[in-house]
Backbone as CSV, one residue per row, in Angstrom:
resi,resn,N_x,N_y,N_z,CA_x,CA_y,CA_z,C_x,C_y,C_z
1,UNK,0.835,-1.162,-0.007,-0.011,-0.004,0.000,0.889,1.216,-0.010
2,UNK,0.609,2.190,-0.859,1.362,3.416,-0.930,0.964,4.336,0.165
3,UNK,1.920,5.028,0.756,1.660,6.013,1.841,1.120,7.274,1.233
4,UNK,0.152,7.934,1.889,-0.373,9.184,1.383,0.773,10.236,1.325
5,UNK,0.719,11.069,0.325,1.783,12.057,0.171,1.800,13.109,1.300
6,UNK,0.677,13.324,1.950,0.632,14.290,3.020,1.581,13.939,4.135
7,UNK,1.792,12.615,4.438,2.662,12.236,5.520,4.102,12.292,5.114
8,UNK,4.414,12.505,3.855,5.779,12.637,3.354,6.233,14.097,3.371
9,UNK,5.364,14.986,3.778,5.681,16.393,3.790,6.731,16.724,4.841
10,UNK,7.737,17.525,4.503,8.754,17.870,5.474,8.191,18.761,6.562
11,UNK,6.963,19.304,6.400,6.378,20.140,7.455,5.710,19.375,8.508
12,UNK,5.508,18.054,8.345,4.840,17.185,9.280,5.744,16.166,9.928
13,UNK,6.771,16.658,10.569,7.762,15.801,11.217,7.118,15.162,12.454
14,UNK,7.203,13.878,12.542,6.753,13.157,13.727,5.281,12.810,13.687
15,UNK,4.556,13.014,12.586,3.159,12.758,12.519,2.860,11.508,11.693
16,UNK,3.810,10.685,11.441,3.608,9.445,10.627,2.684,8.505,11.329
17,UNK,2.637,8.495,12.659,1.759,7.621,13.390,0.299,7.898,13.166
18,UNK,-0.037,9.097,12.624,-1.444,9.403,12.341,-2.032,8.441,11.293
19,UNK,-1.139,8.007,10.339,-1.631,7.093,9.321,-2.156,5.811,9.896
20,UNK,-1.419,5.265,10.886,-1.875,4.018,11.493,-3.149,4.214,12.372
21,UNK,-3.236,5.420,12.980,-4.465,5.738,13.751,-5.671,5.823,12.874
22,UNK,-5.500,6.405,11.671,-6.612,6.566,10.722,-7.041,5.204,10.220
23,UNK,-6.074,4.339,9.946,-6.384,2.940,9.472,-7.173,2.180,10.556
24,UNK,-6.704,2.300,11.801,-7.364,1.589,12.907,-8.754,2.078,13.073
25,UNK,-9.013,3.372,13.078,-10.385,3.868,13.272,-11.271,3.540,12.098
26,UNK,-10.765,3.502,10.932,-11.557,3.138,9.726,-12.034,1.654,9.813
27,UNK,-11.157,0.785,10.285,-11.527,-0.603,10.380,-12.598,-0.827,11.404
28,UNK,-12.556,-0.119,12.506,-13.554,-0.331,13.594,-14.822,0.430,13.424
29,UNK,-14.904,1.348,12.479,-16.072,2.205,12.333,-17.152,1.541,11.531
30,UNK,-16.877,0.347,10.902,-17.889,-0.238,10.062,-19.042,-0.946,10.799
31,UNK,-18.820,-1.451,11.979,-19.846,-2.105,12.754,-20.640,-1.095,13.551
32,UNK,-21.987,-1.207,13.491,-22.831,-0.232,14.222,-23.328,-0.721,15.547
33,UNK,-22.815,-1.835,16.045,-23.275,-2.338,17.365,-22.161,-2.327,18.374
34,UNK,-22.438,-1.893,19.576,-23.672,-1.271,20.028,-23.720,0.209,19.609
35,UNK,-24.961,0.748,19.558,-25.076,2.169,19.239,-24.519,2.994,20.398
36,UNK,-24.038,4.190,20.041,-23.412,5.060,21.045,-23.678,6.554,20.763
37,UNK,-23.540,7.341,21.805,-23.563,8.810,21.694,-22.232,9.336,22.257
38,UNK,-21.793,10.484,21.697,-20.648,11.182,22.243,-21.155,12.580,22.631
39,UNK,-20.956,12.949,23.836,-21.478,14.224,24.341,-20.410,15.051,24.969
40,UNK,-20.623,16.348,24.971,-19.792,17.266,25.764,-20.691,17.824,26.850
41,UNK,-20.474,17.421,28.084,-21.258,17.933,29.224,-21.304,19.444,29.258
42,UNK,-22.465,20.017,29.569,-22.688,21.416,29.588,-21.744,22.121,30.575
43,UNK,-21.246,23.274,30.113,-20.381,24.079,30.943,-18.935,23.707,30.941
44,UNK,-18.550,22.539,30.448,-17.177,22.050,30.444,-16.414,22.539,29.185
45,UNK,-17.076,22.829,28.179,-16.361,23.183,26.914,-15.787,21.911,26.378
46,UNK,-14.511,21.972,26.030,-13.787,20.829,25.453,-12.988,20.101,26.508
47,UNK,-13.221,20.407,27.813,-12.419,19.785,28.871,-12.830,18.353,29.137
48,UNK,-14.095,17.949,28.832,-14.476,16.610,29.097,-15.454,16.107,28.017
49,UNK,-15.493,14.805,27.851,-16.295,14.157,26.871,-16.955,12.941,27.515
50,UNK,-18.177,12.638,27.169,-18.828,11.407,27.661,-19.255,10.566,26.454
51,UNK,-18.863,9.268,26.520,-19.293,8.306,25.537,-20.355,7.456,26.240
52,UNK,-21.543,7.307,25.598,-22.633,6.489,26.180,-22.938,5.409,25.190
53,UNK,-22.815,4.130,25.602,-23.139,2.969,24.760,-24.368,2.322,25.314
54,UNK,-25.249,1.898,24.383,-26.413,1.172,24.748,-26.109,-0.331,24.825
55,UNK,-26.011,-0.875,26.015,-25.575,-2.256,26.225,-26.636,-3.001,27.057
56,UNK,-27.868,-2.916,26.619,-28.951,-3.632,27.303,-28.672,-5.115,27.438
57,UNK,-28.935,-5.673,28.602,-28.717,-7.088,28.822,-27.304,-7.457,29.294
58,UNK,-26.374,-6.505,29.226,-25.009,-6.817,29.710,-24.852,-6.349,31.159
59,UNK,-24.142,-7.125,31.915,-23.787,-6.720,33.315,-22.400,-6.133,33.328
60,UNK,-22.034,-5.554,34.429,-20.696,-4.997,34.536,-19.611,-6.102,34.341
61,UNK,-19.989,-7.311,34.766,-18.992,-8.418,34.611,-18.858,-8.823,33.146
62,UNK,-19.788,-8.507,32.310,-19.759,-8.869,30.897,-18.939,-7.833,30.067
63,UNK,-18.606,-6.701,30.647,-18.014,-5.616,29.928,-16.543,-5.370,30.422
64,UNK,-15.732,-4.891,29.507,-14.358,-4.571,29.838,-14.010,-3.250,29.108
65,UNK,-13.461,-2.267,29.796,-12.982,-1.017,29.269,-11.519,-0.887,29.479
66,UNK,-10.766,-0.829,28.420,-9.285,-0.708,28.485,-8.792,0.344,27.547
67,UNK,-7.558,0.855,27.813,-6.934,1.827,26.982,-5.596,1.190,26.564
68,UNK,-5.427,1.102,25.219,-4.208,0.492,24.635,-3.639,1.407,23.613
69,UNK,-2.482,1.989,23.801,-1.824,2.833,22.807,-2.765,3.946,22.272
70,UNK,-3.272,4.750,23.138,-4.164,5.856,22.756,-5.450,5.361,22.056
71,UNK,-5.876,4.175,22.364,-7.094,3.659,21.778,-7.934,3.115,22.939
72,UNK,-9.189,3.659,23.036,-10.119,3.156,24.035,-10.875,1.995,23.478
73,UNK,-10.805,0.855,24.165,-11.465,-0.387,23.703,-12.569,-0.780,24.716
74,UNK,-13.756,-0.998,24.173,-14.860,-1.515,25.010,-15.248,-2.819,24.475
75,UNK,-15.127,-3.892,25.280,-15.478,-5.248,24.912,-16.698,-5.685,25.695
76,UNK,-17.561,-6.429,25.022,-18.709,-6.991,25.679,-18.889,-8.466,25.267
77,UNK,-19.056,-9.293,26.269,-19.305,-10.721,26.026,-20.230,-11.232,27.091
78,UNK,-21.450,-11.607,26.637,-22.411,-12.127,27.579,-22.236,-13.642,27.812
79,UNK,-22.559,-14.026,28.976,-22.493,-15.469,29.276,-23.599,-16.244,28.592
80,UNK,-23.516,-17.492,28.516,-24.495,-18.298,27.823,-25.868,-18.134,28.444
81,UNK,-26.915,-18.543,27.738,-28.302,-18.365,28.201,-28.702,-19.353,29.301
82,UNK,-27.770,-20.065,29.853,-28.023,-21.028,30.949,-29.132,-21.977,30.703
83,UNK,-29.155,-22.562,29.536,-30.135,-23.608,29.172,-31.524,-23.089,28.847
84,UNK,-31.669,-21.776,28.631,-33.003,-21.214,28.273,-33.328,-21.566,26.842
85,UNK,-34.584,-21.840,26.651,-35.093,-22.091,25.274,-35.864,-20.844,24.830
86,UNK,-35.409,-20.199,23.777,-36.057,-18.980,23.303,-37.054,-19.290,22.161
87,UNK,-38.230,-18.801,22.242,-39.172,-18.911,21.153,-38.922,-17.795,20.126
88,UNK,-38.429,-16.663,20.639,-37.967,-15.555,19.810,-36.864,-14.834,20.542
89,UNK,-35.809,-14.556,19.826,-34.678,-13.861,20.511,-34.423,-12.598,19.687
90,UNK,-34.970,-11.474,20.154,-34.853,-10.183,19.459,-33.849,-9.262,20.150
91,UNK,-33.482,-9.609,21.347,-32.489,-8.766,22.029,-31.082,-9.337,21.694
92,UNK,-30.288,-8.421,21.165,-28.929,-8.821,20.726,-28.135,-9.279,21.972
93,UNK,-27.579,-10.441,21.818,-26.713,-11.003,22.871,-25.382,-11.418,22.315
94,UNK,-24.884,-10.674,21.377,-23.624,-11.069,20.742,-22.488,-10.272,21.396
95,UNK,-21.299,-10.801,21.212,-20.172,-10.066,21.706,-19.807,-8.923,20.805
96,UNK,-19.101,-7.958,21.313,-18.738,-6.812,20.488,-17.414,-6.213,20.946
97,UNK,-16.793,-5.472,20.072,-15.594,-4.683,20.364,-15.767,-3.377,19.702
98,UNK,-15.866,-2.306,20.527,-16.034,-0.942,20.029,-14.761,-0.174,20.401
99,UNK,-14.170,0.504,19.441,-12.921,1.232,19.785,-13.056,2.690,19.332
100,UNK,-12.336,3.543,20.096,-12.256,4.973,19.842,-10.774,5.361,19.946
101,UNK,-10.296,6.138,18.958,-8.936,6.613,19.012,-8.933,7.893,19.826
102,UNK,-8.062,7.914,20.861,-7.990,9.096,21.792,-6.874,10.023,21.380
103,UNK,-7.087,11.282,21.419,-6.051,12.263,21.140,-5.048,12.255,22.337
104,UNK,-3.893,12.756,22.027,-2.847,12.865,23.052,-3.342,13.662,24.266
105,UNK,-3.161,13.120,25.469,-3.565,13.855,26.650,-4.964,13.466,27.206
106,UNK,-5.785,12.854,26.367,-7.129,12.468,26.822,-6.979,11.249,27.771
107,UNK,-7.677,11.328,28.909,-7.595,10.249,29.894,-8.999,9.792,30.210
108,UNK,-9.154,8.526,30.527,-10.419,7.920,30.960,-10.549,8.219,32.483
109,UNK,-11.591,8.983,32.819,-11.834,9.341,34.232,-12.648,8.297,34.943
110,UNK,-13.687,7.804,34.344,-14.546,6.811,34.968,-15.425,6.063,33.936
111,UNK,-15.972,4.975,34.431,-16.975,4.193,33.583,-18.002,3.707,34.585
112,UNK,-19.285,3.857,34.137,-20.413,3.454,35.025,-21.513,2.810,34.116
113,UNK,-22.148,1.792,34.692,-23.238,1.093,34.013,-24.452,1.366,34.730
114,UNK,-25.505,1.928,34.057,-26.733,2.293,34.710,-27.880,2.214,33.687
115,UNK,-28.916,1.439,34.003,-30.151,1.286,33.197,-29.781,0.838,31.771
116,UNK,-28.855,-0.027,31.592,-28.493,-0.523,30.260,-27.586,0.405,29.464
117,UNK,-27.118,1.484,30.051,-26.209,2.400,29.371,-24.866,2.397,30.076
118,UNK,-23.804,2.206,29.290,-22.462,2.267,29.801,-21.940,3.693,29.509
119,UNK,-21.656,4.449,30.547,-21.181,5.846,30.381,-19.708,5.872,30.749
120,UNK,-18.937,6.377,29.777,-17.460,6.483,29.969,-17.131,7.980,29.899
121,UNK,-16.550,8.524,30.936,-16.181,9.946,30.993,-14.678,10.074,30.708
122,UNK,-14.399,10.969,29.763,-13.011,11.245,29.356,-12.710,12.662,29.758
123,UNK,-11.483,12.954,30.138,-11.071,14.330,30.479,-9.812,14.694,29.773
124,UNK,-9.706,15.952,29.490,-8.468,16.497,28.909,-7.881,17.464,29.946
125,UNK,-6.844,17.063,30.645,-6.240,17.965,31.670,-5.777,19.241,30.972
126,UNK,-5.888,20.321,31.697,-5.397,21.629,31.140,-3.887,21.531,30.899
127,UNK,-3.486,21.960,29.721,-2.100,21.915,29.374,-1.444,23.211,29.843
128,UNK,-0.384,23.102,30.555,0.317,24.277,30.981,1.322,24.620,29.886
129,UNK,1.279,25.870,29.395,2.222,26.230,28.332,3.631,26.192,28.890
130,UNK,4.521,25.618,28.087,5.905,25.585,28.495,6.764,26.223,27.403
131,UNK,7.718,26.970,27.890,8.643,27.649,26.961,10.032,27.164,27.315
132,UNK,10.744,26.763,26.318,12.123,26.302,26.511,13.036,27.068,25.554
133,UNK,14.068,27.627,26.110,15.024,28.336,25.318,16.115,27.397,24.905
134,UNK,16.394,27.282,23.631,17.422,26.398,23.154,18.721,27.214,22.906
135,UNK,19.772,26.780,23.563,21.024,27.465,23.430,21.605,27.299,22.042
136,UNK,22.092,28.377,21.476,22.722,28.348,20.148,24.211,28.278,20.359
137,UNK,24.847,27.232,19.862,26.285,27.067,19.982,26.964,27.600,18.693
138,UNK,28.126,28.043,18.847,28.890,28.482,17.656,29.907,27.407,17.350
139,UNK,30.366,27.395,16.149,31.339,26.419,15.700,30.585,25.198,15.196
140,UNK,31.114,24.014,15.467,30.491,22.828,14.939,29.573,22.198,15.995
141,UNK,28.719,21.307,15.553,27.824,20.555,16.440,28.628,19.412,17.052
142,UNK,28.498,19.199,18.307,29.181,18.051,18.960,28.271,17.271,19.826
């Protein structure tokens, strides 16, 4: 596969990892289960984000929330029906993996399951501006 020309630009030093992030998010965006919302709680601006997934029928023990290499992964796996015989099974009971690529600095603050909704709160800590003066040497580099 050829790399996009934009990542070969000399103005984008150190951004090559964005290509792999874009590929990962494109692969995981095709499945629509479970449905989810992404919200910005009122008054916070861009400091916090809430992801809400509809996971009816799942218990907290059936769900796992992990962060791997700036990627939020939510896995769901329900236990077997314990010998139940269904005449009709319309409630989805399949396993799933939903992933979200997190920007640098975004952290998972909490996760809570309530009334069939898994709510995951993300925060972006305020970045303190830092200024660093680089000494200019004369002569050769050593």
